[in-house]
RODO-2510 file (C-alpha; in nm, 4 decimals, decimal comma):
residues 489
     n   res          X          Y          Z
     1     m     9,0088     7,5360     9,8142
     2     r     8,9274     7,3484     9,4901
     3     r     9,2288     7,1668     9,3443
     4     l     9,2409     6,9892     9,0058
     5     l     9,5015     6,7131     8,9927
     6     l     9,6578     6,6644     8,6498
     7     a     9,9194     6,4080     8,5612
     8     s    10,1014     6,6455     8,3270
     9     v    10,0500     6,9597     8,1205
    10     f    10,2019     7,0386     7,7799
    11     a    10,1977     7,3881     7,6341
    12     i    10,3828     7,5963     7,3794
    13     a    10,4935     7,9559     7,4280
    14     l    10,2565     8,2181     7,2993
    15     p    10,4131     8,4491     7,0380
    16     a    10,2823     8,7647     7,2128
    17     v    10,4736     8,6769     7,5298
    18     a    10,7871     8,5926     7,3345
    19     a    10,7723     8,9385     7,1726
    20     d    10,8179     9,1063     7,5100
    21     t    11,1617     9,2311     7,6067
    22     v    11,2263     9,0822     7,9499
    23     v    11,3886     9,3239     8,1960
    24     g    11,5185     9,1114     8,4829
    25     p    11,5785     9,2227     8,8433
    26     g    11,8700     9,4511     8,9112
    27     t    12,1131     9,4365     9,1999
    28     a    12,1005     9,5951     9,5444
    29     p    11,7421     9,7266     9,5510
    30     d    11,6584    10,0177     9,7783
    31     l    11,3753     9,9437    10,0243
    32     t    11,1978    10,1826    10,2589
    33     v    10,9665     9,9696    10,4719
    34     y    10,6810    10,1205    10,6718
    35     g    10,4979     9,9834    10,9728
    36     g    10,1620     9,9517    10,7948
    37     d    10,2662     9,6464    10,5873
    38     f    10,3779     9,8408    10,2821
    39     a    10,7047     9,9597    10,1340
    40     l    10,8613    10,1767     9,8652
    41     v    11,0766     9,9649     9,6321
    42     r    11,3411    10,1250     9,4110
    43     e    11,5511     9,9142     9,1734
    44     n    11,8165    10,0024     8,9164
    45     r    11,7680     9,8098     8,5913
    46     t    11,8873     9,8424     8,2334
    47     i    11,6681     9,8528     7,9233
    48     k    11,7533     9,8505     7,5519
    49     l    11,4986     9,9854     7,3067
    50     t    11,4419     9,9383     6,9343
    51     d    11,2702    10,1704     6,6885
    52     g    10,8994    10,2120     6,7451
    53     e    10,7029    10,0756     7,0359
    54     n    10,8788     9,8416     7,2815
    55     h    10,6934     9,5966     7,5060
    56     l    10,8979     9,5728     7,8281
    57     a    10,8297     9,2944     8,0787
    58     f    10,9713     9,3677     8,4261
    59     t    11,0007     9,0372     8,6124
    60     g    11,0966     8,9785     8,9742
    61     v    10,8490     9,2351     9,1061
    62     s    10,6193     9,1964     9,4068
    63     r    10,2948     9,0051     9,3509
    64     t    10,1215     9,2715     9,5644
    65     l    10,2647     9,5620     9,3651
    66     q    10,0306     9,8601     9,3334
    67     p    10,0468     9,9215     8,9562
    68     e     9,9152    10,2775     8,9753
    69     t    10,2294    10,3737     9,1714
    70     a    10,4858    10,2208     8,9332
    71     t    10,7215    10,4629     8,7568
    72     i    11,0515    10,4452     8,5736
    73     q    11,3079    10,7230     8,5518
    74     v    11,6282    10,7436     8,3514
    75     v    11,9198    10,7747     8,5931
    76     a    12,1861    10,8814     8,3408
    77     a    12,3372    11,2150     8,4405
    78     g    12,3804    11,5216     8,2234
    79     p    12,1623    11,7343     7,9956
    80     k    12,1768    11,4763     7,7134
    81     a    12,0203    11,1960     7,9176
    82     p    11,7995    10,9835     7,6872
    83     e    11,4262    11,0447     7,7057
    84     v    11,2027    10,7417     7,7507
    85     k    10,8252    10,7777     7,7240
    86     i    10,5823    10,5262     7,8744
    87     l    10,2645    10,4906     7,6684
    88     d    10,0826    10,2388     7,8897
    89     q    10,1504     9,9860     8,1606
    90     t     9,9833     9,6673     8,2812
    91     f    10,0379     9,4534     8,5894
    92     a    10,0062     9,0843     8,4969
    93     f     9,9340     8,9067     8,8220
    94     n     9,7210     8,6212     8,6802
    95     l     9,9809     8,3457     8,7203
    96     l    10,0249     8,0243     8,5269
    97     s     9,8846     7,7205     8,7087
    98     q     9,6850     7,4068     8,6325
    99     d     9,3608     7,5622     8,7571
   100     a     9,4228     7,8865     8,5660
   101     l     9,4886     7,6952     8,2418
   102     l     9,1615     7,5050     8,2729
   103     e     8,9639     7,8182     8,3571
   104     q     9,1043     7,9893     8,0480
   105     a     9,0195     7,6807     7,8353
   106     v     8,6440     7,6837     7,9116
   107     g     8,4599     7,6675     7,5774
   108     r     8,7729     7,5569     7,3918
   109     e     8,9158     7,2227     7,2861
   110     v     9,2016     7,0380     7,4533
   111     s     9,3539     6,6960     7,4038
   112     v     9,2978     6,4140     7,6526
   113     v     9,5735     6,1520     7,6548
   114     t     9,5079     5,8111     7,8152
   115     t     9,7636     5,5344     7,8524
   116     n     9,6824     5,1659     7,8122
   117     p     9,8310     5,0051     8,1249
   118     a     9,8903     4,6741     7,9426
   119     s    10,0586     4,8014     7,6254
   120     g    10,1771     5,1398     7,7447
   121     r    10,0389     5,3018     7,4271
   122     d     9,8784     5,6453     7,4407
   123     t     9,5377     5,7295     7,2948
   124     v     9,4599     6,0933     7,2123
   125     e     9,1028     6,2294     7,2002
   126     r     8,9822     6,5836     7,1461
   127     a     8,7590     6,7241     7,4185
   128     r     8,5797     7,0517     7,4849
   129     v     8,6048     7,2025     7,8347
   130     l     8,2501     7,2848     7,9457
   131     s     8,3040     7,3893     8,3076
   132     v     8,5559     7,3895     8,5911
   133     q     8,3150     7,4975     8,8640
   134     n     8,3141     7,2432     9,1474
   135     g     8,4959     6,9939     8,9256
   136     l     8,5973     6,9448     8,5637
   137     v     8,3268     6,8809     8,2977
   138     l     8,4378     6,7696     7,9477
   139     e     8,2537     6,6865     7,6240
   140     i     8,4249     6,3951     7,4450
   141     g     8,2674     6,2441     7,1321
   142     g     7,9283     6,3973     7,2059
   143     k     7,9186     6,2588     7,5602
   144     i     7,9659     6,4464     7,8888
   145     h     8,2480     6,3381     8,1199
   146     t     8,3271     6,4592     8,4714
   147     g     8,6674     6,4397     8,6277
   148     v     8,9952     6,3876     8,4434
   149     p     8,9990     6,0646     8,2375
   150     g     9,3651     6,1160     8,1474
   151     r     9,6336     6,3758     8,0936
   152     i     9,5189     6,7141     7,9679
   153     v     9,7273     6,8656     7,6857
   154     f     9,6689     7,2302     7,5907
   155     d     9,7288     7,3600     7,2400
   156     s     9,8817     7,6900     7,3540
   157     l     9,9317     7,9229     7,6483
   158     p     9,6756     8,1996     7,7047
   159     g     9,8365     8,5391     7,6571
   160     n     9,7314     8,6667     8,0024
   161     l     9,8974     8,3883     8,2056
   162     r    10,2566     8,4302     8,3146
   163     p    10,4846     8,2173     8,5324
   164     v    10,5716     8,5081     8,7639
   165     p    10,4136     8,8476     8,8414
   166     t    10,5200     9,0837     8,5626
   167     l    10,4926     9,4585     8,5152
   168     l    10,4364     9,5325     8,1457
   169     m    10,5163     9,8703     7,9903
   170     t    10,4945    10,0000     7,6356
   171     a    10,7771    10,2476     7,5816
   172     i    10,9395    10,4488     7,3063
   173     g    11,2817    10,6081     7,3098
   174     p    11,6300    10,6059     7,1568
   175     s    11,7291    10,2678     7,0170
   176     g    12,0423    10,0611     7,0326
   177     a    12,2036    10,1717     7,3583
   178     d    12,1752    10,0397     7,7153
   179     i    11,9680    10,2857     7,9194
   180     p    11,9974    10,2713     8,3001
   181     i    11,6630    10,3359     8,4657
   182     e    11,5166    10,3274     8,8155
   183     l    11,1953    10,1323     8,8657
   184     a    10,9977    10,2470     9,1695
   185     y    10,6673    10,1274     9,3124
   186     l    10,4706    10,0848     9,6326
   187     t    10,3804     9,7358     9,7457
   188     n    10,1972     9,5646    10,0256
   189     g    10,3449     9,2537    10,1828
   190     l    10,6581     9,4207    10,3228
   191     g    10,6280     9,5410    10,6804
   192     w    10,8217     9,5699    11,0033
   193     k    10,7702     9,5892    11,3767
   194     t    10,9898     9,6452    11,6798
   195     d    11,0463     9,4072    11,9702
   196     y    11,2450     9,5063    12,2757
   197     v    11,4269     9,2786    12,5190
   198     a    11,4834     9,4440    12,8575
   199     t    11,7012     9,3177    13,1427
   200     y    11,5810     9,4795    13,4634
   201     d    11,7573     9,5032    13,8008
   202     g    11,4969     9,6373    14,0411
   203     d    11,7304     9,6623    14,3397
   204     a    11,9848     9,8698    14,1461
   205     g    11,7180    10,0628    13,9553
   206     r    11,8900     9,9943    13,6223
   207     m    11,7794     9,8487    13,2899
   208     d    11,9466     9,7293    12,9688
   209     i    11,7360     9,7470    12,6511
   210     t    11,7960     9,5783    12,3154
   211     a    11,5710     9,6574    12,0179
   212     w    11,5149     9,4183    11,7277
   213     a    11,3378     9,5077    11,4038
   214     t    11,1411     9,2191    11,2510
   215     v    11,0964     9,2624    10,8743
   216     t    10,8460     9,0330    10,7002
   217     n    10,8352     8,9648    10,3259
   218     t    10,5181     8,8106    10,1812
   219     t    10,5466     8,9773     9,8395
   220     g    10,6657     8,6613     9,6611
   221     a    10,9693     8,8576     9,5368
   222     e    11,3324     8,8187     9,6405
   223     f    11,5225     9,1304     9,7450
   224     k    11,8929     9,0474     9,7429
   225     d    12,1534     9,2655     9,9158
   226     a    11,8966     9,5406     9,9638
   227     k    11,9717     9,8822    10,1047
   228     l    11,7164     9,8818    10,3854
   229     r    11,5548    10,1726    10,5665
   230     l    11,2794    10,1345    10,8256
   231     a    11,0316    10,4203    10,8627
   232     a    10,8543    10,4727    11,1964
   233     g    10,5555    10,7040    11,2114
   234     d    10,2002    10,7496    11,0896
   235     v    10,1690    10,7870    10,7114
   236     n     9,8277    10,8855    10,5784
   237     r     9,7007    10,6667    10,2944
   238     v     9,3866    10,7339    10,0927
   239     a     9,2974    10,3767     9,9966
   240     p     9,2873    10,0946    10,2522
   241     p     9,5815     9,8546    10,2238
   242     r     9,5211     9,5410    10,0249
   243     p     9,4813     9,2148    10,2203
   244     m     9,7959     9,0114    10,2748
   245     p     9,8103     8,7223    10,0261
   246     m     9,7702     8,3684    10,1515
   247     m    10,0875     8,1622    10,1787
   248     r    10,1043     7,8710     9,9376
   249     a    10,0078     7,5310    10,0725
   250     g    10,3021     7,3570    10,2301
   251     k    10,4954     7,6844    10,2702
   252     s    10,5504     7,8225    10,6173
   253     m    10,6911     8,1539    10,7265
   254     e    11,0600     8,1180    10,7959
   255     m    11,2324     8,3101    11,0735
   256     a    11,5897     8,4304    11,0352
   257     m    11,7960     8,6019    11,3028
   258     a    12,0553     8,8461    11,1726
   259     a    12,4071     8,7386    11,2617
   260     a    12,5276     9,0765    11,3860
   261     p    12,4819     9,1317    11,7618
   262     a    12,2709     9,4283    11,8609
   263     q    12,5573     9,6164    12,0237
   264     d    12,7445     9,6215    11,6902
   265     s    12,4521     9,7289    11,4716
   266     s    12,5602    10,0930    11,4118
   267     v    12,2081    10,1703    11,2926
   268     t    12,1586    10,5413    11,2266
   269     n    11,8325    10,7318    11,2511
   270     r    11,7175    11,0691    11,1307
   271     s    11,3964    11,2674    11,1240
   272     f    11,2254    11,3350    10,7911
   273     e    10,8831    11,4972    10,7381
   274     g    10,7343    11,3605    11,0597
   275     l    10,8954    11,0169    11,0225
   276     n    11,1926    10,8596    11,1947
   277     i    11,4077    10,6731    10,9418
   278     y    11,6340    10,3922    11,0678
   279     t    11,9056    10,2948    10,8185
   280     i    12,0486     9,9430    10,8402
   281     p    12,4251     9,9740    10,7816
   282     r    12,4789     9,6533    10,5847
   283     p    12,3034     9,4882    10,2889
   284     v    12,0037     9,2718    10,3783
   285     t    11,8593     8,9861    10,1729
   286     l    11,4846     8,9278    10,2168
   287     l    11,3665     8,6009    10,0647
   288     p    10,9995     8,5292     9,9851
   289     g    10,8075     8,4044    10,2893
   290     e    11,0814     8,5138    10,5282
   291     s    11,0687     8,7100    10,8520
   292     k    11,4099     8,8424    10,9493
   293     q    11,5200     9,0048    11,2741
   294     l    11,7743     9,2844    11,2549
   295     a    11,9642     9,4553    11,5349
   296     l    11,8240     9,8067    11,5744
   297     m    11,9742     9,9587    11,8893
   298     r    12,1057     9,8765    12,2339
   299     a    12,1521    10,0747    12,5550
   300     t    12,2892     9,9668    12,8916
   301     n    12,2729    10,0943    13,2464
   302     l    11,9616    10,3073    13,1984
   303     s    11,8075    10,4577    13,5089
   304     a    11,4781    10,2779    13,5798
   305     k    11,2381    10,4008    13,8461
   306     r    10,9929    10,1452    13,9854
   307     e    10,6576    10,2590    14,1196
   308     y    10,3640    10,0819    14,2808
   309     v    10,0368    10,2301    14,1559
   310     v     9,6766    10,1996    14,2687
   311     r     9,4262    10,3333    14,0137
   312     g     9,0566    10,4094    14,0309
   313     q     8,7953    10,4763    13,7614
   314     p     8,6127    10,8045    13,6806
   315     w     8,2695    10,6467    13,7305
   316     f     8,3578    10,5639    14,0930
   317     y     8,2668    10,9233    14,1850
   318     t     7,9320    10,9587    14,0074
   319     s     7,7512    10,6464    14,1268
   320     s     7,6737    10,4686    14,4497
   321     m     7,9069    10,1769    14,5322
   322     v     7,8408    10,1505    14,9036
   323     g     7,8807     9,7898    15,0175
   324     q     8,0803     9,6878    14,7078
   325     h     8,4059     9,5826    14,8738
   326     q     8,6911     9,5696    14,6191
   327     e     9,0181     9,3818    14,6621
   328     g     9,3197     9,4172    14,4364
   329     r     9,6968     9,4467    14,4054
   330     a     9,9164     9,7437    14,3310
   331     e    10,0372     9,7701    13,9710
   332     i    10,4088     9,7536    13,8988
   333     e    10,5162    10,0416    13,6745
   334     v    10,8759    10,0971    13,5641
   335     i    10,9675    10,4363    13,4167
   336     v    11,2749    10,4732    13,1940
   337     k    11,3919    10,8052    13,0524
   338     n    11,4668    10,8007    12,6785
   339     e    11,7831    11,0084    12,6967
   340     g    12,0231    11,0865    12,4154
   341     r    12,3549    10,9066    12,3774
   342     k    12,6292    11,0118    12,6151
   343     a    12,9777    10,8892    12,6978
   344     p    13,0199    10,6288    12,9747
   345     a    13,0463    10,7679    13,3249
   346     k    13,3919    10,8395    13,4611
   347     g    13,5625    10,5446    13,6191
   348     k    13,4166    10,2939    13,3719
   349     q    13,6297    10,0935    13,1339
   350     a    13,7226    10,2580    12,8063
   351     s    13,5400     9,9799    12,6185
   352     a    13,2124    10,0472    12,7975
   353     e    12,9174    10,1278    12,5727
   354     p    12,7734    10,4802    12,5564
   355     e    12,4718    10,5238    12,7794
   356     g    12,1277    10,6330    12,6628
   357     l    11,9149    10,5089    12,3728
   358     g    12,0226    10,7898    12,1460
   359     g    11,7089    10,8755    11,9526
   360     p    11,3342    10,8243    11,9189
   361     l    11,1967    10,4773    11,9839
   362     p    10,9506    10,3143    11,7428
   363     a    10,6340    10,1584    11,8821
   364     g    10,6632     9,7935    11,9823
   365     v    10,6443     9,5342    12,2569
   366     v    10,8896     9,5369    12,5483
   367     r    10,9552     9,2056    12,7237
   368     a    11,1392     9,2300    13,0530
   369     y    11,3556     8,9683    13,2226
   370     g    11,5355     8,9615    13,5555
   371     q    11,7070     8,7311    13,8036
   372     d    11,5720     8,6066    14,1353
   373     q    11,7708     8,5782    14,4588
   374     d    11,9301     8,2538    14,3378
   375     g    12,0351     8,4042    14,0054
   376     a    11,7755     8,2111    13,8074
   377     p    11,6309     8,3999    13,5074
   378     a    11,2668     8,5068    13,5275
   379     f    11,0198     8,6627    13,2851
   380     l    10,8806     8,9747    13,4546
   381     g    10,6170     9,0815    13,2064
   382     e    10,5598     9,2646    12,8804
   383     d    10,3981     9,5860    12,7657
   384     r    10,3338     9,7679    12,4395
   385     i    10,4747    10,1173    12,3977
   386     d    10,3853    10,3868    12,1458
   387     h    10,6475    10,5950    11,9643
   388     v    10,8659    10,7658    12,2275
   389     a    11,0498    11,0844    12,1322
   390     e    11,3994    11,1517    12,2603
   391     g    11,3662    11,2991    12,6081
   392     g    11,0324    11,1246    12,6668
   393     e    10,9495    10,8562    12,9189
   394     i    10,8978    10,4858    12,8640
   395     k    10,6312    10,3608    13,1027
   396     l    10,6214     9,9840    13,1347
   397     h    10,3463     9,7966    13,3179
   398     f    10,4603     9,4509    13,4253
   399     g    10,1546     9,3282    13,6139
   400     r    10,0504     9,3438    13,9796
   401     d    10,2551     9,2815    14,2926
   402     l    10,1249     9,0026    14,5159
   403     d    10,3098     9,1549    14,8110
   404     v    10,1166     9,4838    14,7987
   405     p     9,7467     9,3953    14,8401
   406     t     9,4817     9,6684    14,8535
   407     t     9,1176     9,7056    14,9477
   408     r     8,8810     9,9848    14,8449
   409     d     8,5437    10,0808    14,9974
   410     q     8,3017    10,3610    14,9279
   411     v     8,2004    10,4515    15,2808
   412     n     7,9213    10,6923    15,1845
   413     y     7,7596    10,8433    14,8736
   414     v     7,5188    11,1363    14,8580
   415     k     7,3515    11,2682    14,5431
   416     a     7,3019    11,6319    14,6452
   417     s     7,1435    11,7326    14,3140
   418     e     7,1214    11,6201    13,9533
   419     k     7,4761    11,7464    13,8912
   420     i     7,6432    11,7401    14,2347
   421     s     7,7473    11,4290    14,4268
   422     l     7,9529    11,3613    14,7384
   423     s     8,1438    11,0370    14,8031
   424     v     8,3611    10,9187    15,0917
   425     w     8,6371    10,6630    15,0237
   426     r     8,8658    10,4383    15,2250
   427     i     9,1645    10,2610    15,0637
   428     v     9,3771    10,0209    15,2703
   429     m     9,7240     9,9317    15,1374
   430     r     9,9423     9,6617    15,2929
   431     n    10,3105     9,5825    15,2404
   432     t    10,4140     9,2232    15,3121
   433     k    10,7732     9,2847    15,1980
   434     a    11,0678     9,3118    15,4376
   435     k    11,1554     9,6545    15,2936
   436     p    10,9567     9,9780    15,2661
   437     v    10,7724    10,0705    14,9463
   438     t    10,5900    10,3788    14,8252
   439     v    10,2494    10,3571    14,6575
   440     r    10,1112    10,6215    14,4224
   441     v     9,7316    10,6378    14,4355
   442     s     9,6030    10,7861    14,1083
   443     e     9,2321    10,8671    14,0915
   444     p     9,0788    10,9982    13,7670
   445     i     8,7807    11,2240    13,8490
   446     s     8,5599    11,3718    13,5766
   447     g     8,3937    11,7137    13,5806
   448     d     8,4675    11,9823    13,8395
   449     w     8,5851    11,8344    14,1681
   450     e     8,7431    11,9137    14,4987
   451     i     8,8801    11,7111    14,7904
   452     s     8,6954    11,8499    15,0918
   453     k     8,8542    11,6206    15,3500
   454     e     9,1571    11,3839    15,3554
   455     n     9,4006    11,2259    15,6007
   456     l     9,6964    11,2569    15,3582
   457     p     9,7658    11,5527    15,1242
   458     h     9,6946    11,5084    14,7535
   459     t     9,8342    11,6731    14,4423
   460     k     9,6377    11,7696    14,1331
   461     a     9,8318    11,5744    13,8708
   462     t     9,6014    11,7009    13,5935
   463     s     9,2661    11,8762    13,5818
   464     g     9,1059    11,5331    13,5840
   465     a     9,3164    11,3389    13,8351
   466     a     9,4107    11,3501    14,2028
   467     e     9,7185    11,1688    14,3341
   468     w     9,8467    11,0682    14,6764
   469     t    10,1946    10,9407    14,7650
   470     v    10,1623    10,6813    15,0410
   471     p    10,4734    10,5352    15,2140
   472     l    10,4300    10,1795    15,3407
   473     p    10,6647    10,0504    15,6146
   474     p    10,7998     9,6927    15,6017
   475     k    10,5291     9,4427    15,6998
   476     g    10,2942     9,7358    15,7594
   477     e     9,9897     9,9107    15,6184
   478     m     9,8469    10,2562    15,5615
   479     v     9,4896    10,3774    15,5263
   480     l     9,3922    10,6583    15,2886
   481     e     9,0590    10,8308    15,3556
   482     y     8,9186    11,1207    15,1567
   483     t     8,5950    11,2909    15,0537
   484     v     8,5289    11,4072    14,6978
   485     k     8,2699    11,6584    14,5816
   486     t     8,2019    11,6434    14,2086
   487     s     7,9994    11,8637    13,9788
   488     t     7,9187    11,7568    13,6234
   489     p     7,8087    12,0007    13,3515
***
């Protein structure tokens, strides 16, 4: 990125900017943040109008504000609420900087101040800015200079440069009195995602889950003591979202962990027009360039069913794979029921937490941890889940089990006709553990199909999948053999 280094810049305020009535940020903004990196911002502010047209300058707004969505509404109650009319509005996002000043000065004169290092006296010369492309080009005394021979002093500020992003409105209305209004707009640069921390006890078949919401603010605006709601769901938008702005050089994204523990979050959720809205119970301050984690929900002692799964592919049954010996490992899949909140089971302490997650779960990444035989913590794996409604199942895939190796062979394949094929399969599953396990063999098969021969009974899980439940004894193995006839349309 091109950077022009100036020793100093002098400028005077432009009268047009001074004529604006600055409307500063209000207190306790209301934020509804969506998962697609955008948010609805609502702020209560106060304006005071004079007779005629008023030029209002709303500062403290997001630099990625979508100006076509900005509205103001008088919040005074009663039939005699003052009427304010907006004649036009402009979003001034061209910010004051050294580069912007020089770009605006192309074709105009500036002063160049040089200092004599021996005497310390300044010499002032008038110069015309010819170009700022790939470096500064000045005309001084009829000669062309490149670079910056001294300090650049500007005669005035361009009217379209402002120190902060500003929403400008021309309004008319009753004069003299303070008028409370609500400013609302959509903005990019505010988004959230969910991360889950799961503690899994495979022997007991139980799991504890803690959910954290990570809210990221790259709008350049500060939202102090905001009333925060997080919306989970798919919201249709006509225009593609604007790209996230680049962080300023030398600025890094800061991470802040909310002080409240997850079990004390008291976050409420409700359904609204296809969305799930999670309301944070306490004010939240989101500073520019900050990513903050907030406690969302926590549930303990959830029933967790572990399964070992062997999966095939649909194309296995429509092509010849004879002689292609395949080795693998059974997948580890943990299934947790998303049940509603219920009181602790009888016999537990009165202080025990309610069981169940108590509502729909937003999409996010689940990271699972456990303890080995010596009590040492271990990372078990992670998986991404989609939105899970209350009563649905959370299926977590944590990798493959080294103690349950498998082999797969296509023993024979016959192409009876253009649409009909016959394949014979042999799957060997071994268990090197000292305890028995059960493996679920799930085979997706496309088209019309039937199992004409098998050594273990299957179930038709769906119209396009056959499943076998195979018990494996400790330190033992089982062989599954079956013949599939498929017919494709």
